[in-house]
ROKOL-113471 format. One line per field, with one value per residue (C-alpha): residue number from 1; y, z, x. Coordinates in nm, 2 decimals. Each point is the difference from the previous one (the first is absolute). Layout:
BEGIN
n: NUM, ...
v: Y, ...
w: Z, ...
u: X, ...
//
This chain:
BEGIN
n: 1, 2, 3, 4, 5, 6, 7, 8, 9, 10, 11, 12, 13, 14, 15, 16, 17, 18, 19, 20, 21, 22, 23, 24, 25, 26, 27, 28, 29, 30, 31, 32, 33, 34, 35, 36, 37, 38, 39, 40, 41, 42, 43, 44, 45, 46, 47, 48, 49, 50, 51, 52, 53, 54, 55, 56, 57, 58, 59, 60, 61, 62, 63, 64, 65, 66, 67, 68, 69, 70, 71, 72, 73, 74, 75, 76, 77, 78, 79, 80, 81, 82, 83, 84, 85, 86, 87, 88, 89, 90, 91, 92, 93, 94, 95, 96, 97, 98, 99, 100, 101, 102, 103, 104, 105, 106, 107, 108, 109, 110, 111, 112, 113, 114, 115, 116, 117, 118, 119, 120, 121, 122, 123, 124, 125, 126, 127, 128, 129, 130, 131, 132, 133, 134, 135, 136, 137, 138, 139, 140, 141, 142, 143, 144, 145, 146, 147, 148, 149, 150, 151, 152, 153, 154, 155, 156, 157, 158, 159, 160, 161, 162, 163, 164, 165, 166, 167, 168, 169, 170, 171, 172, 173, 174, 175, 176, 177, 178, 179, 180, 181, 182, 183, 184, 185, 186, 187, 188, 189, 190, 191, 192, 193, 194, 195, 196, 197, 198, 199, 200, 201, 202
v: 3.46, -0.03, -0.26, -0.24, 0.01, -0.26, 0.12, -0.27, -0.07, -0.36, -0.22, -0.17, -0.32, 0.16, 0.07, 0.31, -0.08, 0.26, 0.21, 0.29, -0.10, -0.31, 0.05, 0.03, -0.36, -0.31, -0.25, -0.34, 0.06, 0.25, 0.08, 0.27, 0.29, 0.34, -0.13, 0.31, 0.26, 0.02, 0.11, 0.29, 0.25, 0.00, 0.33, -0.17, -0.21, 0.31, 0.19, -0.31, -0.04, 0.37, 0.01, -0.31, 0.14, 0.35, -0.09, -0.23, 0.11, -0.25, -0.32, -0.36, -0.21, -0.34, -0.02, -0.08, 0.27, 0.25, -0.06, 0.04, 0.32, 0.14, -0.05, 0.19, 0.27, 0.22, 0.05, 0.03, 0.26, 0.31, -0.19, -0.25, 0.25, -0.03, -0.35, 0.05, 0.28, -0.20, -0.30, 0.19, 0.23, -0.20, -0.26, -0.35, -0.31, -0.31, -0.36, -0.17, -0.25, 0.09, 0.38, 0.21, 0.36, 0.27, -0.06, 0.21, 0.11, 0.31, -0.05, -0.38, -0.21, -0.38, -0.14, -0.24, -0.38, -0.01, 0.16, -0.06, 0.16, 0.30, 0.06, -0.03, 0.27, 0.22, -0.04, 0.14, 0.32, 0.32, 0.08, -0.10, -0.35, -0.24, -0.13, -0.34, -0.03, -0.33, -0.18, -0.33, -0.17, 0.30, 0.01, -0.37, 0.08, 0.29, -0.21, -0.28, 0.24, 0.18, 0.33, 0.09, 0.25, 0.03, -0.19, 0.23, -0.23, 0.07, -0.32, -0.02, -0.22, -0.22, -0.36, -0.08, -0.36, 0.00, 0.22, 0.16, 0.05, 0.26, -0.22, -0.28, -0.36, -0.05, -0.14, 0.30, 0.15, 0.38, 0.18, 0.34, 0.28, 0.18, 0.37, 0.14, -0.10, 0.16, -0.13, 0.15, 0.05, -0.30, -0.23, -0.01, 0.02, 0.23, -0.12, 0.08, -0.29, 0.02, -0.31, -0.09, -0.08, -0.35, -0.11, 0.06, -0.25, -0.30
w: 2.63, 0.22, 0.28, 0.07, 0.37, 0.16, 0.31, 0.21, 0.34, 0.11, 0.29, 0.18, -0.18, -0.34, -0.08, -0.18, -0.05, 0.11, 0.24, 0.03, -0.03, 0.09, -0.34, -0.19, -0.10, 0.16, -0.26, 0.13, 0.31, 0.14, 0.35, 0.12, -0.24, 0.15, 0.19, -0.08, 0.12, 0.36, -0.12, -0.21, 0.29, 0.05, -0.11, -0.15, -0.22, -0.10, -0.11, -0.19, -0.18, -0.09, -0.11, -0.22, -0.19, -0.01, -0.16, -0.27, -0.36, -0.08, 0.12, -0.12, 0.08, -0.05, -0.09, 0.35, 0.18, -0.27, 0.02, 0.38, -0.01, -0.29, 0.20, 0.30, -0.07, -0.25, 0.27, 0.30, 0.26, 0.10, 0.27, -0.26, -0.26, 0.09, -0.13, -0.26, -0.19, -0.14, -0.06, -0.19, -0.20, -0.10, -0.27, 0.08, -0.21, 0.04, -0.07, -0.10, -0.26, 0.07, 0.02, -0.31, -0.07, 0.06, 0.38, 0.22, 0.25, -0.14, -0.14, -0.02, -0.29, -0.06, -0.02, -0.28, -0.04, 0.06, 0.35, 0.05, -0.33, 0.07, 0.35, -0.14, -0.25, 0.27, 0.21, -0.30, -0.01, 0.18, 0.31, 0.36, 0.13, -0.04, 0.31, 0.02, 0.28, 0.08, -0.34, 0.11, -0.34, -0.17, 0.26, -0.07, -0.37, 0.06, 0.23, -0.25, -0.26, 0.24, -0.04, 0.37, 0.13, 0.36, 0.23, 0.27, 0.25, 0.32, 0.19, 0.27, 0.31, -0.07, -0.13, -0.20, -0.07, -0.38, -0.28, -0.32, 0.03, -0.17, -0.13, -0.25, 0.09, -0.31, 0.15, -0.11, 0.23, 0.02, 0.23, 0.15, 0.17, 0.29, -0.08, 0.28, 0.30, 0.28, 0.28, 0.06, 0.34, -0.07, -0.06, -0.38, -0.20, -0.30, -0.23, -0.34, -0.18, -0.33, -0.22, -0.09, -0.36, -0.12, -0.04, 0.38, 0.09, -0.14
u: -3.92, -0.31, -0.02, -0.28, -0.07, -0.23, -0.19, -0.18, -0.14, 0.11, -0.08, 0.29, -0.10, 0.02, -0.37, -0.11, -0.37, -0.26, 0.20, -0.24, -0.36, -0.21, -0.17, 0.32, 0.07, -0.16, 0.10, 0.11, -0.20, 0.25, -0.13, 0.25, -0.06, 0.09, 0.31, 0.20, -0.25, 0.12, 0.35, -0.12, -0.03, 0.37, 0.16, 0.31, -0.22, -0.21, 0.31, 0.13, -0.33, -0.03, 0.37, -0.04, -0.30, 0.12, 0.34, -0.15, 0.00, -0.27, -0.16, -0.02, -0.30, -0.14, -0.37, -0.14, 0.20, -0.08, -0.38, 0.01, 0.20, -0.21, -0.31, 0.13, 0.26, -0.19, -0.26, 0.24, -0.09, 0.20, 0.20, 0.13, 0.11, 0.37, -0.02, -0.28, 0.17, 0.30, -0.21, -0.27, 0.23, 0.30, 0.02, -0.13, 0.10, -0.22, 0.08, -0.33, -0.12, -0.37, -0.02, -0.04, 0.09, -0.10, 0.04, -0.22, 0.26, 0.18, 0.35, -0.04, 0.12, 0.04, 0.35, -0.09, 0.05, 0.37, 0.01, 0.38, 0.09, -0.23, 0.14, 0.36, -0.08, -0.15, 0.31, 0.21, -0.21, 0.09, -0.21, -0.06, 0.01, -0.29, -0.16, -0.18, -0.26, -0.16, -0.04, 0.16, -0.02, 0.16, 0.27, 0.08, 0.03, 0.23, 0.22, 0.02, 0.13, 0.24, -0.19, -0.03, 0.26, -0.13, -0.23, -0.15, -0.16, -0.19, 0.02, -0.27, 0.05, -0.30, -0.04, -0.31, 0.07, -0.06, -0.11, 0.14, 0.38, 0.21, 0.29, -0.04, 0.07, 0.22, 0.32, 0.20, 0.27, -0.02, 0.24, -0.09, 0.20, -0.16, 0.02, -0.20, -0.22, -0.19, -0.23, -0.34, -0.16, -0.23, 0.29, -0.01, 0.32, 0.02, 0.27, 0.15, 0.17, 0.19, 0.01, 0.36, 0.09, -0.09, 0.36, 0.05, -0.27, 0.20
//
């Protein structure tokens, strides 16, 4: 059975909005886009990022993240190919109610109206694990339906005072087990958490 692995950059106050580019997502008047960039020169981070993408059997995207990636990675330069190759060549499954097929980025298909059911079916297939990058609304849906097997979070030592957060404010208790952690030279913490079964959250 395949795993669903969530890969996110997170501020210390839990925000995931616009980590890379000032143009990425300014909704809500977010003023600190690009907060993650200063941490990307670290070699520990670079190995982690390359390893995550290289080991994925496919990718799960929400509509916004998909459109950002589809605009960039097919045109990536030679220095980015270690990241671009798996993203461009491996299957991509997209949660969207507004996009229609065929999708322009190669090997991309829509998940359909019932996203949780479609992802559960993908998990039962043979093949490599499925990596979710960004895609906050999709991550929340997967957490709600207990479809996330690992959370790989890079927690940056920065507070942005507001913005889109990763986890839902739904009052649910979800217990996690720390499976791995390391500290980068910039003070960020790279962690792997495994959600415990729902019956252990009571």
